HTML snippet that shows the backbone in 3Dmol.js (N, CA, C, O; Angstrom):
<script src="https://3Dmol.org/build/3Dmol-min.js"></script>
<div id="view" style="width:600px;height:400px;position:relative"></div>
<script>
const pdb = `
ATOM      1  N   CYS A   1      -2.950   1.827  21.484  1.00  0.00           N
ATOM      2  CA  CYS A   1      -1.812   0.945  21.670  1.00  0.00           C
ATOM      3  C   CYS A   1      -0.717   1.619  22.494  1.00  0.00           C
ATOM      4  O   CYS A   1      -0.154   1.015  23.407  1.00  0.00           O
ATOM      5  N   GLN A   2      -0.421   2.876  22.163  1.00  0.00           N
ATOM      6  CA  GLN A   2       0.646   3.568  22.893  1.00  0.00           C
ATOM      7  C   GLN A   2       0.302   3.707  24.360  1.00  0.00           C
ATOM      8  O   GLN A   2       1.164   3.513  25.217  1.00  0.00           O
ATOM      9  N   ALA A   3      -0.932   4.037  24.664  1.00  0.00           N
ATOM     10  CA  ALA A   3      -1.340   4.205  26.058  1.00  0.00           C
ATOM     11  C   ALA A   3      -1.236   2.900  26.828  1.00  0.00           C
ATOM     12  O   ALA A   3      -0.948   2.911  28.024  1.00  0.00           O
ATOM     13  N   GLY A   4      -1.462   1.792  26.170  1.00  0.00           N
ATOM     14  CA  GLY A   4      -1.395   0.487  26.812  1.00  0.00           C
ATOM     15  C   GLY A   4      -0.044  -0.180  26.667  1.00  0.00           C
ATOM     16  O   GLY A   4       0.124  -1.343  27.034  1.00  0.00           O
ATOM     17  N   ASN A   5       0.930   0.563  26.126  1.00  0.00           N
ATOM     18  CA  ASN A   5       2.288   0.042  25.913  1.00  0.00           C
ATOM     19  C   ASN A   5       2.268  -1.221  25.050  1.00  0.00           C
ATOM     20  O   ASN A   5       2.992  -2.180  25.316  1.00  0.00           O
ATOM     21  N   ILE A   6       1.435  -1.202  24.022  1.00  0.00           N
ATOM     22  CA  ILE A   6       1.293  -2.323  23.100  1.00  0.00           C
ATOM     23  C   ILE A   6       1.977  -1.944  21.787  1.00  0.00           C
ATOM     24  O   ILE A   6       1.751  -0.863  21.244  1.00  0.00           O
ATOM     25  N   THR A   7       2.811  -2.846  21.291  1.00  0.00           N
ATOM     26  CA  THR A   7       3.495  -2.601  20.033  1.00  0.00           C
ATOM     27  C   THR A   7       2.485  -2.578  18.887  1.00  0.00           C
ATOM     28  O   THR A   7       1.622  -3.450  18.786  1.00  0.00           O
ATOM     29  N   CYS A   8       2.605  -1.595  18.051  1.00  0.00           N
ATOM     30  CA  CYS A   8       1.717  -1.422  16.909  1.00  0.00           C
ATOM     31  C   CYS A   8       2.526  -1.568  15.629  1.00  0.00           C
ATOM     32  O   CYS A   8       3.644  -1.062  15.531  1.00  0.00           O
ATOM     33  N   VAL A   9       1.960  -2.261  14.650  1.00  0.00           N
ATOM     34  CA  VAL A   9       2.586  -2.407  13.346  1.00  0.00           C
ATOM     35  C   VAL A   9       1.702  -1.676  12.339  1.00  0.00           C
ATOM     36  O   VAL A   9       0.517  -1.978  12.203  1.00  0.00           O
ATOM     37  N   ASN A  10       2.287  -0.720  11.641  1.00  0.00           N
ATOM     38  CA  ASN A  10       1.548   0.058  10.647  1.00  0.00           C
ATOM     39  C   ASN A  10       1.606  -0.664   9.304  1.00  0.00           C
ATOM     40  O   ASN A  10       2.681  -0.879   8.743  1.00  0.00           O
ATOM     41  N   GLU A  11       0.432  -1.035   8.801  1.00  0.00           N
ATOM     42  CA  GLU A  11       0.346  -1.794   7.564  1.00  0.00           C
ATOM     43  C   GLU A  11       0.022  -0.873   6.397  1.00  0.00           C
ATOM     44  O   GLU A  11      -0.873  -0.032   6.480  1.00  0.00           O
ATOM     45  N   GLY A  12       0.760  -1.046   5.316  1.00  0.00           N
ATOM     46  CA  GLY A  12       0.487  -0.326   4.082  1.00  0.00           C
ATOM     47  C   GLY A  12      -0.064  -1.298   3.059  1.00  0.00           C
ATOM     48  O   GLY A  12       0.357  -2.454   3.007  1.00  0.00           O
ATOM     49  N   PHE A  13      -0.991  -0.846   2.257  1.00  0.00           N
ATOM     50  CA  PHE A  13      -1.628  -1.713   1.274  1.00  0.00           C
ATOM     51  C   PHE A  13      -1.081  -1.404  -0.115  1.00  0.00           C
ATOM     52  O   PHE A  13      -1.350  -0.346  -0.684  1.00  0.00           O
ATOM     53  N   ALA A  14      -0.322  -2.331  -0.640  1.00  0.00           N
ATOM     54  CA  ALA A  14       0.367  -2.140  -1.917  1.00  0.00           C
ATOM     55  C   ALA A  14      -0.598  -2.004  -3.080  1.00  0.00           C
ATOM     56  O   ALA A  14      -0.299  -1.320  -4.060  1.00  0.00           O
ATOM     57  N   ASP A  15      -1.746  -2.645  -2.982  1.00  0.00           N
ATOM     58  CA  ASP A  15      -2.649  -2.743  -4.118  1.00  0.00           C
ATOM     59  C   ASP A  15      -3.947  -1.952  -3.958  1.00  0.00           C
ATOM     60  O   ASP A  15      -4.928  -2.216  -4.652  1.00  0.00           O
ATOM     61  N   ARG A  16      -3.948  -0.995  -3.055  1.00  0.00           N
ATOM     62  CA  ARG A  16      -5.155  -0.190  -2.836  1.00  0.00           C
ATOM     63  C   ARG A  16      -4.818   1.294  -2.889  1.00  0.00           C
ATOM     64  O   ARG A  16      -3.735   1.709  -2.476  1.00  0.00           O
ATOM     65  N   THR A  17      -5.750   2.086  -3.397  1.00  0.00           N
ATOM     66  CA  THR A  17      -5.576   3.534  -3.362  1.00  0.00           C
ATOM     67  C   THR A  17      -6.132   4.060  -2.042  1.00  0.00           C
ATOM     68  O   THR A  17      -6.991   3.439  -1.417  1.00  0.00           O
ATOM     69  N   TYR A  18      -5.631   5.192  -1.644  1.00  0.00           N
ATOM     70  CA  TYR A  18      -6.017   5.820  -0.382  1.00  0.00           C
ATOM     71  C   TYR A  18      -6.780   7.101  -0.665  1.00  0.00           C
ATOM     72  O   TYR A  18      -6.360   7.908  -1.495  1.00  0.00           O
ATOM     73  N   ASP A  19      -7.912   7.292   0.027  1.00  0.00           N
ATOM     74  CA  ASP A  19      -8.645   8.552  -0.048  1.00  0.00           C
ATOM     75  C   ASP A  19      -8.039   9.578   0.907  1.00  0.00           C
ATOM     76  O   ASP A  19      -7.928  10.759   0.576  1.00  0.00           O
ATOM     77  N   HIS A  20      -7.653   9.119   2.084  1.00  0.00           N
ATOM     78  CA  HIS A  20      -7.046   9.948   3.106  1.00  0.00           C
ATOM     79  C   HIS A  20      -5.849   9.185   3.655  1.00  0.00           C
ATOM     80  O   HIS A  20      -5.654   8.018   3.315  1.00  0.00           O
ATOM     81  N   ILE A  21      -5.062   9.811   4.480  1.00  0.00           N
ATOM     82  CA  ILE A  21      -3.808   9.224   4.929  1.00  0.00           C
ATOM     83  C   ILE A  21      -3.964   7.816   5.497  1.00  0.00           C
ATOM     84  O   ILE A  21      -3.129   6.959   5.208  1.00  0.00           O
ATOM     85  N   ASN A  22      -4.967   7.550   6.270  1.00  0.00           N
ATOM     86  CA  ASN A  22      -5.165   6.220   6.838  1.00  0.00           C
ATOM     87  C   ASN A  22      -6.506   5.620   6.447  1.00  0.00           C
ATOM     88  O   ASN A  22      -7.090   4.848   7.206  1.00  0.00           O
ATOM     89  N   GLN A  23      -6.992   5.972   5.269  1.00  0.00           N
ATOM     90  CA  GLN A  23      -8.290   5.477   4.826  1.00  0.00           C
ATOM     91  C   GLN A  23      -8.204   5.011   3.377  1.00  0.00           C
ATOM     92  O   GLN A  23      -7.889   5.787   2.475  1.00  0.00           O
ATOM     93  N   LEU A  24      -8.492   3.730   3.174  1.00  0.00           N
ATOM     94  CA  LEU A  24      -8.497   3.186   1.827  1.00  0.00           C
ATOM     95  C   LEU A  24      -9.708   3.693   1.053  1.00  0.00           C
ATOM     96  O   LEU A  24     -10.767   3.953   1.624  1.00  0.00           O
ATOM     97  N   ARG A  25      -9.531   3.827  -0.240  1.00  0.00           N
ATOM     98  CA  ARG A  25     -10.642   4.219  -1.112  1.00  0.00           C
ATOM     99  C   ARG A  25     -11.622   3.046  -1.193  1.00  0.00           C
ATOM    100  O   ARG A  25     -11.214   1.895  -1.346  1.00  0.00           O
ATOM    101  N   SER A  26     -12.888   3.343  -1.090  1.00  0.00           N
ATOM    102  CA  SER A  26     -13.924   2.316  -1.119  1.00  0.00           C
ATOM    103  C   SER A  26     -13.857   1.505  -2.413  1.00  0.00           C
ATOM    104  O   SER A  26     -13.632   2.045  -3.496  1.00  0.00           O
ATOM    105  N   ARG A  27     -14.056   0.213  -2.272  1.00  0.00           N
ATOM    106  CA  ARG A  27     -14.086  -0.662  -3.454  1.00  0.00           C
ATOM    107  C   ARG A  27     -15.303  -0.382  -4.336  1.00  0.00           C
ATOM    108  O   ARG A  27     -15.430  -0.979  -5.405  1.00  0.00           O
ATOM    109  N   LYS A  28     -16.185   0.500  -3.919  1.00  0.00           N
ATOM    110  CA  LYS A  28     -17.304   0.917  -4.762  1.00  0.00           C
ATOM    111  C   LYS A  28     -16.797   1.692  -5.976  1.00  0.00           C
ATOM    112  O   LYS A  28     -17.485   1.787  -6.992  1.00  0.00           O
ATOM    113  N   HIS A  29     -15.573   2.252  -5.861  1.00  0.00           N
ATOM    114  CA  HIS A  29     -14.976   3.019  -6.950  1.00  0.00           C
ATOM    115  C   HIS A  29     -14.097   2.101  -7.790  1.00  0.00           C
ATOM    116  O   HIS A  29     -13.345   1.290  -7.251  1.00  0.00           O
ATOM    117  N   LYS A  30     -14.193   2.231  -9.108  1.00  0.00           N
ATOM    118  CA  LYS A  30     -13.451   1.330  -9.996  1.00  0.00           C
ATOM    119  C   LYS A  30     -11.935   1.488  -9.864  1.00  0.00           C
ATOM    120  O   LYS A  30     -11.191   0.578 -10.228  1.00  0.00           O
ATOM    121  N   ASP A  31     -11.474   2.613  -9.358  1.00  0.00           N
ATOM    122  CA  ASP A  31     -10.031   2.849  -9.231  1.00  0.00           C
ATOM    123  C   ASP A  31      -9.504   2.579  -7.824  1.00  0.00           C
ATOM    124  O   ASP A  31      -8.423   3.047  -7.464  1.00  0.00           O
ATOM    125  N   ALA A  32     -10.261   1.827  -7.029  1.00  0.00           N
ATOM    126  CA  ALA A  32      -9.868   1.559  -5.638  1.00  0.00           C
ATOM    127  C   ALA A  32      -8.736   0.544  -5.527  1.00  0.00           C
ATOM    128  O   ALA A  32      -8.007   0.526  -4.536  1.00  0.00           O
ATOM    129  N   VAL A  33      -8.591  -0.306  -6.554  1.00  0.00           N
ATOM    130  CA  VAL A  33      -7.581  -1.364  -6.517  1.00  0.00           C
ATOM    131  C   VAL A  33      -6.519  -1.090  -7.571  1.00  0.00           C
ATOM    132  O   VAL A  33      -6.834  -0.857  -8.739  1.00  0.00           O
ATOM    133  N   LEU A  34      -5.257  -1.121  -7.149  1.00  0.00           N
ATOM    134  CA  LEU A  34      -4.145  -1.023  -8.087  1.00  0.00           C
ATOM    135  C   LEU A  34      -3.872  -2.432  -8.604  1.00  0.00           C
ATOM    136  O   LEU A  34      -3.757  -3.368  -7.813  1.00  0.00           O
ATOM    137  N   GLU A  35      -3.768  -2.591  -9.914  1.00  0.00           N
ATOM    138  CA  GLU A  35      -3.648  -3.940 -10.470  1.00  0.00           C
ATOM    139  C   GLU A  35      -2.393  -4.163 -11.285  1.00  0.00           C
ATOM    140  O   GLU A  35      -2.062  -5.305 -11.602  1.00  0.00           O
ATOM    141  N   THR A  36      -1.681  -3.094 -11.634  1.00  0.00           N
ATOM    142  CA  THR A  36      -0.491  -3.317 -12.453  1.00  0.00           C
ATOM    143  C   THR A  36       0.767  -3.321 -11.590  1.00  0.00           C
ATOM    144  O   THR A  36       0.831  -2.691 -10.534  1.00  0.00           O
ATOM    145  N   LYS A  37       1.747  -4.043 -12.073  1.00  0.00           N
ATOM    146  CA  LYS A  37       3.031  -4.123 -11.379  1.00  0.00           C
ATOM    147  C   LYS A  37       3.626  -2.725 -11.201  1.00  0.00           C
ATOM    148  O   LYS A  37       4.169  -2.412 -10.142  1.00  0.00           O
ATOM    149  N   THR A  38       3.526  -1.898 -12.219  1.00  0.00           N
ATOM    150  CA  THR A  38       4.092  -0.548 -12.167  1.00  0.00           C
ATOM    151  C   THR A  38       3.447   0.282 -11.057  1.00  0.00           C
ATOM    152  O   THR A  38       4.142   0.940 -10.283  1.00  0.00           O
ATOM    153  N   GLU A  39       2.111   0.248 -10.981  1.00  0.00           N
ATOM    154  CA  GLU A  39       1.394   1.009  -9.948  1.00  0.00           C
ATOM    155  C   GLU A  39       1.747   0.515  -8.543  1.00  0.00           C
ATOM    156  O   GLU A  39       2.001   1.308  -7.637  1.00  0.00           O
ATOM    157  N   ILE A  40       1.758  -0.787  -8.388  1.00  0.00           N
ATOM    158  CA  ILE A  40       2.007  -1.367  -7.068  1.00  0.00           C
ATOM    159  C   ILE A  40       3.430  -1.102  -6.607  1.00  0.00           C
ATOM    160  O   ILE A  40       3.645  -0.732  -5.453  1.00  0.00           O
ATOM    161  N   LEU A  41       4.403  -1.284  -7.488  1.00  0.00           N
ATOM    162  CA  LEU A  41       5.794  -1.040  -7.095  1.00  0.00           C
ATOM    163  C   LEU A  41       6.035   0.442  -6.824  1.00  0.00           C
ATOM    164  O   LEU A  41       6.837   0.789  -5.957  1.00  0.00           O
ATOM    165  N   ALA A  42       5.352   1.315  -7.552  1.00  0.00           N
ATOM    166  CA  ALA A  42       5.477   2.753  -7.284  1.00  0.00           C
ATOM    167  C   ALA A  42       4.921   3.088  -5.897  1.00  0.00           C
ATOM    168  O   ALA A  42       5.507   3.884  -5.164  1.00  0.00           O
ATOM    169  N   GLN A  43       3.785   2.474  -5.542  1.00  0.00           N
ATOM    170  CA  GLN A  43       3.207   2.720  -4.220  1.00  0.00           C
ATOM    171  C   GLN A  43       4.153   2.220  -3.124  1.00  0.00           C
ATOM    172  O   GLN A  43       4.368   2.905  -2.125  1.00  0.00           O
ATOM    173  N   VAL A  44       4.712   1.027  -3.316  1.00  0.00           N
ATOM    174  CA  VAL A  44       5.632   0.464  -2.318  1.00  0.00           C
ATOM    175  C   VAL A  44       6.899   1.308  -2.234  1.00  0.00           C
ATOM    176  O   VAL A  44       7.429   1.516  -1.143  1.00  0.00           O
ATOM    177  N   GLN A  45       7.382   1.785  -3.346  1.00  0.00           N
ATOM    178  CA  GLN A  45       8.554   2.665  -3.326  1.00  0.00           C
ATOM    179  C   GLN A  45       8.247   3.914  -2.508  1.00  0.00           C
ATOM    180  O   GLN A  45       9.102   4.393  -1.763  1.00  0.00           O
ATOM    181  N   GLY A  46       7.048   4.437  -2.638  1.00  0.00           N
ATOM    182  CA  GLY A  46       6.619   5.568  -1.817  1.00  0.00           C
ATOM    183  C   GLY A  46       6.607   5.210  -0.342  1.00  0.00           C
ATOM    184  O   GLY A  46       7.061   5.994   0.491  1.00  0.00           O
ATOM    185  N   PHE A  47       6.086   4.018  -0.008  1.00  0.00           N
ATOM    186  CA  PHE A  47       6.097   3.569   1.393  1.00  0.00           C
ATOM    187  C   PHE A  47       7.522   3.578   1.934  1.00  0.00           C
ATOM    188  O   PHE A  47       7.769   4.053   3.042  1.00  0.00           O
ATOM    189  N   LEU A  48       8.448   3.056   1.152  1.00  0.00           N
ATOM    190  CA  LEU A  48       9.843   2.984   1.599  1.00  0.00           C
ATOM    191  C   LEU A  48      10.448   4.371   1.789  1.00  0.00           C
ATOM    192  O   LEU A  48      11.339   4.564   2.616  1.00  0.00           O
ATOM    193  N   ALA A  49       9.952   5.333   1.014  1.00  0.00           N
ATOM    194  CA  ALA A  49      10.411   6.719   1.134  1.00  0.00           C
ATOM    195  C   ALA A  49       9.616   7.483   2.204  1.00  0.00           C
ATOM    196  O   ALA A  49       9.898   8.650   2.477  1.00  0.00           O
ATOM    197  N   GLY A  50       8.619   6.815   2.806  1.00  0.00           N
ATOM    198  CA  GLY A  50       7.839   7.452   3.860  1.00  0.00           C
ATOM    199  C   GLY A  50       6.749   8.374   3.372  1.00  0.00           C
ATOM    200  O   GLY A  50       6.389   9.332   4.056  1.00  0.00           O
ATOM    201  N   LYS A  51       6.208   8.088   2.170  1.00  0.00           N
ATOM    202  CA  LYS A  51       5.142   8.948   1.663  1.00  0.00           C
ATOM    203  C   LYS A  51       4.103   8.121   0.900  1.00  0.00           C
ATOM    204  O   LYS A  51       4.380   7.025   0.413  1.00  0.00           O
ATOM    205  N   ILE A  52       2.919   8.681   0.818  1.00  0.00           N
ATOM    206  CA  ILE A  52       1.815   8.061   0.084  1.00  0.00           C
ATOM    207  C   ILE A  52       1.162   9.118  -0.788  1.00  0.00           C
ATOM    208  O   ILE A  52       0.958  10.255  -0.361  1.00  0.00           O
ATOM    209  N   LYS A  53       0.833   8.728  -2.024  1.00  0.00           N
ATOM    210  CA  LYS A  53       0.086   9.627  -2.906  1.00  0.00           C
ATOM    211  C   LYS A  53      -1.389   9.240  -2.792  1.00  0.00           C
ATOM    212  O   LYS A  53      -1.771   8.109  -3.091  1.00  0.00           O
ATOM    213  N   LEU A  54      -2.202  10.189  -2.358  1.00  0.00           N
ATOM    214  CA  LEU A  54      -3.623   9.957  -2.187  1.00  0.00           C
ATOM    215  C   LEU A  54      -4.343   9.990  -3.534  1.00  0.00           C
ATOM    216  O   LEU A  54      -3.774  10.387  -4.551  1.00  0.00           O
ATOM    217  N   HIS A  55      -5.596   9.567  -3.517  1.00  0.00           N
ATOM    218  CA  HIS A  55      -6.414   9.551  -4.732  1.00  0.00           C
ATOM    219  C   HIS A  55      -6.446  10.921  -5.414  1.00  0.00           C
ATOM    220  O   HIS A  55      -6.455  11.001  -6.642  1.00  0.00           O
ATOM    221  N   ASN A  56      -6.462  11.990  -4.630  1.00  0.00           N
ATOM    222  CA  ASN A  56      -6.520  13.340  -5.196  1.00  0.00           C
ATOM    223  C   ASN A  56      -5.135  13.864  -5.612  1.00  0.00           C
ATOM    224  O   ASN A  56      -4.979  15.044  -5.926  1.00  0.00           O
ATOM    225  N   GLN A  57      -4.137  12.970  -5.609  1.00  0.00           N
ATOM    226  CA  GLN A  57      -2.762  13.246  -6.037  1.00  0.00           C
ATOM    227  C   GLN A  57      -1.923  14.010  -5.022  1.00  0.00           C
ATOM    228  O   GLN A  57      -0.772  14.343  -5.304  1.00  0.00           O
ATOM    229  N   GLU A  58      -2.480  14.296  -3.838  1.00  0.00           N
ATOM    230  CA  GLU A  58      -1.682  14.921  -2.779  1.00  0.00           C
ATOM    231  C   GLU A  58      -0.728  13.887  -2.190  1.00  0.00           C
ATOM    232  O   GLU A  58      -1.075  12.712  -2.069  1.00  0.00           O
ATOM    233  N   ASN A  59       0.467  14.326  -1.824  1.00  0.00           N
ATOM    234  CA  ASN A  59       1.431  13.461  -1.153  1.00  0.00           C
ATOM    235  C   ASN A  59       1.404  13.743   0.338  1.00  0.00           C
ATOM    236  O   ASN A  59       1.337  14.895   0.766  1.00  0.00           O
ATOM    237  N   HIS A  60       1.458  12.670   1.126  1.00  0.00           N
ATOM    238  CA  HIS A  60       1.468  12.791   2.576  1.00  0.00           C
ATOM    239  C   HIS A  60       2.492  11.834   3.165  1.00  0.00           C
ATOM    240  O   HIS A  60       2.772  10.790   2.577  1.00  0.00           O
ATOM    241  N   PRO A  61       3.055  12.179   4.323  1.00  0.00           N
ATOM    242  CA  PRO A  61       3.963  11.247   4.990  1.00  0.00           C
ATOM    243  C   PRO A  61       3.196  10.033   5.520  1.00  0.00           C
ATOM    244  O   PRO A  61       2.031  10.132   5.905  1.00  0.00           O
ATOM    245  N   ILE A  62       3.871   8.906   5.529  1.00  0.00           N
ATOM    246  CA  ILE A  62       3.273   7.682   6.052  1.00  0.00           C
ATOM    247  C   ILE A  62       4.387   6.810   6.624  1.00  0.00           C
ATOM    248  O   ILE A  62       5.512   6.818   6.124  1.00  0.00           O
ATOM    249  N   GLN A  63       4.066   6.066   7.666  1.00  0.00           N
ATOM    250  CA  GLN A  63       5.009   5.101   8.220  1.00  0.00           C
ATOM    251  C   GLN A  63       4.418   3.717   7.991  1.00  0.00           C
ATOM    252  O   GLN A  63       3.312   3.421   8.446  1.00  0.00           O
ATOM    253  N   VAL A  64       5.159   2.875   7.286  1.00  0.00           N
ATOM    254  CA  VAL A  64       4.690   1.528   6.987  1.00  0.00           C
ATOM    255  C   VAL A  64       5.718   0.535   7.516  1.00  0.00           C
ATOM    256  O   VAL A  64       6.901   0.607   7.182  1.00  0.00           O
ATOM    257  N   ASP A  65       5.246  -0.396   8.351  1.00  0.00           N
ATOM    258  CA  ASP A  65       6.110  -1.436   8.905  1.00  0.00           C
ATOM    259  C   ASP A  65       5.864  -2.790   8.251  1.00  0.00           C
ATOM    260  O   ASP A  65       6.704  -3.686   8.329  1.00  0.00           O
ATOM    261  N   SER A  66       4.718  -2.931   7.610  1.00  0.00           N
ATOM    262  CA  SER A  66       4.306  -4.190   6.993  1.00  0.00           C
ATOM    263  C   SER A  66       3.547  -3.851   5.716  1.00  0.00           C
ATOM    264  O   SER A  66       2.823  -2.856   5.662  1.00  0.00           O
ATOM    265  N   ILE A  67       3.714  -4.682   4.686  1.00  0.00           N
ATOM    266  CA  ILE A  67       3.043  -4.426   3.411  1.00  0.00           C
ATOM    267  C   ILE A  67       2.081  -5.568   3.114  1.00  0.00           C
ATOM    268  O   ILE A  67       2.443  -6.741   3.196  1.00  0.00           O
ATOM    269  N   CYS A  68       0.847  -5.203   2.768  1.00  0.00           N
ATOM    270  CA  CYS A  68      -0.184  -6.172   2.415  1.00  0.00           C
ATOM    271  C   CYS A  68      -0.439  -6.118   0.912  1.00  0.00           C
ATOM    272  O   CYS A  68      -0.571  -5.041   0.330  1.00  0.00           O
ATOM    273  N   LEU A  69      -0.506  -7.289   0.298  1.00  0.00           N
ATOM    274  CA  LEU A  69      -0.982  -7.438  -1.077  1.00  0.00           C
ATOM    275  C   LEU A  69      -2.136  -8.432  -0.996  1.00  0.00           C
ATOM    276  O   LEU A  69      -1.935  -9.589  -0.626  1.00  0.00           O
ATOM    277  N   HIS A  70      -3.329  -7.992  -1.336  1.00  0.00           N
ATOM    278  CA  HIS A  70      -4.516  -8.831  -1.196  1.00  0.00           C
ATOM    279  C   HIS A  70      -4.484 -10.007  -2.178  1.00  0.00           C
ATOM    280  O   HIS A  70      -4.133  -9.842  -3.346  1.00  0.00           O
ATOM    281  N   SER A  71      -4.850 -11.175  -1.697  1.00  0.00           N
ATOM    282  CA  SER A  71      -4.838 -12.370  -2.540  1.00  0.00           C
ATOM    283  C   SER A  71      -5.917 -12.346  -3.609  1.00  0.00           C
ATOM    284  O   SER A  71      -5.832 -13.098  -4.580  1.00  0.00           O
ATOM    285  N   ASP A  72      -6.939 -11.494  -3.454  1.00  0.00           N
ATOM    286  CA  ASP A  72      -7.994 -11.417  -4.461  1.00  0.00           C
ATOM    287  C   ASP A  72      -7.719 -10.375  -5.545  1.00  0.00           C
ATOM    288  O   ASP A  72      -8.551 -10.161  -6.427  1.00  0.00           O
ATOM    289  N   THR A  73      -6.560  -9.729  -5.483  1.00  0.00           N
ATOM    290  CA  THR A  73      -6.173  -8.804  -6.542  1.00  0.00           C
ATOM    291  C   THR A  73      -5.797  -9.611  -7.780  1.00  0.00           C
ATOM    292  O   THR A  73      -5.070 -10.600  -7.684  1.00  0.00           O
ATOM    293  N   LEU A  74      -6.285  -9.195  -8.922  1.00  0.00           N
ATOM    294  CA  LEU A  74      -6.005  -9.887 -10.179  1.00  0.00           C
ATOM    295  C   LEU A  74      -4.498 -10.053 -10.371  1.00  0.00           C
ATOM    296  O   LEU A  74      -3.761  -9.067 -10.352  1.00  0.00           O
ATOM    297  N   GLY A  75      -4.030 -11.297 -10.555  1.00  0.00           N
ATOM    298  CA  GLY A  75      -2.609 -11.555 -10.758  1.00  0.00           C
ATOM    299  C   GLY A  75      -1.788 -11.504  -9.486  1.00  0.00           C
ATOM    300  O   GLY A  75      -0.583 -11.258  -9.537  1.00  0.00           O
ATOM    301  N   ALA A  76      -2.419 -11.730  -8.347  1.00  0.00           N
ATOM    302  CA  ALA A  76      -1.755 -11.566  -7.044  1.00  0.00           C
ATOM    303  C   ALA A  76      -0.480 -12.398  -6.907  1.00  0.00           C
ATOM    304  O   ALA A  76       0.494 -11.930  -6.317  1.00  0.00           O
ATOM    305  N   VAL A  77      -0.466 -13.611  -7.435  1.00  0.00           N
ATOM    306  CA  VAL A  77       0.729 -14.461  -7.292  1.00  0.00           C
ATOM    307  C   VAL A  77       1.902 -13.840  -8.031  1.00  0.00           C
ATOM    308  O   VAL A  77       2.996 -13.731  -7.477  1.00  0.00           O
ATOM    309  N   GLU A  78       1.687 -13.431  -9.273  1.00  0.00           N
ATOM    310  CA  GLU A  78       2.762 -12.804 -10.049  1.00  0.00           C
ATOM    311  C   GLU A  78       3.179 -11.476  -9.435  1.00  0.00           C
ATOM    312  O   GLU A  78       4.363 -11.144  -9.397  1.00  0.00           O
ATOM    313  N   LEU A  79       2.193 -10.718  -8.955  1.00  0.00           N
ATOM    314  CA  LEU A  79       2.491  -9.435  -8.325  1.00  0.00           C
ATOM    315  C   LEU A  79       3.296  -9.620  -7.040  1.00  0.00           C
ATOM    316  O   LEU A  79       4.194  -8.829  -6.749  1.00  0.00           O
ATOM    317  N   SER A  80       2.979 -10.651  -6.280  1.00  0.00           N
ATOM    318  CA  SER A  80       3.735 -10.894  -5.043  1.00  0.00           C
ATOM    319  C   SER A  80       5.172 -11.271  -5.356  1.00  0.00           C
ATOM    320  O   SER A  80       6.086 -10.888  -4.626  1.00  0.00           O
ATOM    321  N   ARG A  81       5.381 -12.011  -6.424  1.00  0.00           N
ATOM    322  CA  ARG A  81       6.764 -12.342  -6.831  1.00  0.00           C
ATOM    323  C   ARG A  81       7.527 -11.083  -7.227  1.00  0.00           C
ATOM    324  O   ARG A  81       8.687 -10.910  -6.853  1.00  0.00           O
ATOM    325  N   ALA A  82       6.878 -10.213  -7.978  1.00  0.00           N
ATOM    326  CA  ALA A  82       7.522  -8.962  -8.393  1.00  0.00           C
ATOM    327  C   ALA A  82       7.823  -8.087  -7.175  1.00  0.00           C
ATOM    328  O   ALA A  82       8.884  -7.469  -7.096  1.00  0.00           O
ATOM    329  N   LEU A  83       6.894  -8.038  -6.237  1.00  0.00           N
ATOM    330  CA  LEU A  83       7.089  -7.259  -5.019  1.00  0.00           C
ATOM    331  C   LEU A  83       8.251  -7.814  -4.191  1.00  0.00           C
ATOM    332  O   LEU A  83       9.083  -7.057  -3.692  1.00  0.00           O
ATOM    333  N   TRP A  84       8.298  -9.131  -4.052  1.00  0.00           N
ATOM    334  CA  TRP A  84       9.379  -9.787  -3.314  1.00  0.00           C
ATOM    335  C   TRP A  84      10.735  -9.456  -3.961  1.00  0.00           C
ATOM    336  O   TRP A  84      11.682  -9.100  -3.260  1.00  0.00           O
ATOM    337  N   SER A  85      10.827  -9.569  -5.268  1.00  0.00           N
ATOM    338  CA  SER A  85      12.079  -9.260  -5.978  1.00  0.00           C
ATOM    339  C   SER A  85      12.467  -7.799  -5.783  1.00  0.00           C
ATOM    340  O   SER A  85      13.636  -7.485  -5.561  1.00  0.00           O
ATOM    341  N   PHE A  86      11.486  -6.912  -5.867  1.00  0.00           N
ATOM    342  CA  PHE A  86      11.735  -5.485  -5.686  1.00  0.00           C
ATOM    343  C   PHE A  86      12.285  -5.210  -4.286  1.00  0.00           C
ATOM    344  O   PHE A  86      13.261  -4.477  -4.130  1.00  0.00           O
ATOM    345  N   LEU A  87      11.663  -5.793  -3.284  1.00  0.00           N
ATOM    346  CA  LEU A  87      12.085  -5.552  -1.898  1.00  0.00           C
ATOM    347  C   LEU A  87      13.442  -6.176  -1.591  1.00  0.00           C
ATOM    348  O   LEU A  87      14.198  -5.652  -0.772  1.00  0.00           O
ATOM    349  N   ARG A  88      13.746  -7.268  -2.229  1.00  0.00           N
ATOM    350  CA  ARG A  88      15.040  -7.937  -2.005  1.00  0.00           C
ATOM    351  C   ARG A  88      16.157  -7.202  -2.723  1.00  0.00           C
ATOM    352  O   ARG A  88      17.330  -7.362  -2.386  1.00  0.00           O
ATOM    353  N   GLY A  89      15.793  -6.391  -3.718  1.00  0.00           N
ATOM    354  CA  GLY A  89      16.710  -5.526  -4.410  1.00  0.00           C
ATOM    355  C   GLY A  89      17.759  -6.183  -5.183  1.00  0.00           C
ATOM    356  O   GLY A  89      18.582  -5.509  -5.803  1.00  0.00           O
TER     357      GLY A  89
END
`;
const viewer = $3Dmol.createViewer("view");
viewer.addModel(pdb, "pdb");
viewer.setStyle({}, {cartoon: {color: "spectrum"}});
viewer.zoomTo();
viewer.render();
</script>
């Protein structure tokens, strides 16, 4: 994108764990999806602070311009409301 002068938007996934800085943990693992409000809001708070906690508990810097919450995550409607309220502060 940079070479072609194309604007890029970095998406962070509120409801997924990361194995590596830009790699989501495979859904083959039972802990690949974050399902509780506490976990999801903690991940988003990290995004806002510019960091991500990986599956192995290491913290890494991250830049997030857009946040995704998957519609197939259990309780997605309620979670999206909680996320919206959190972001609106």
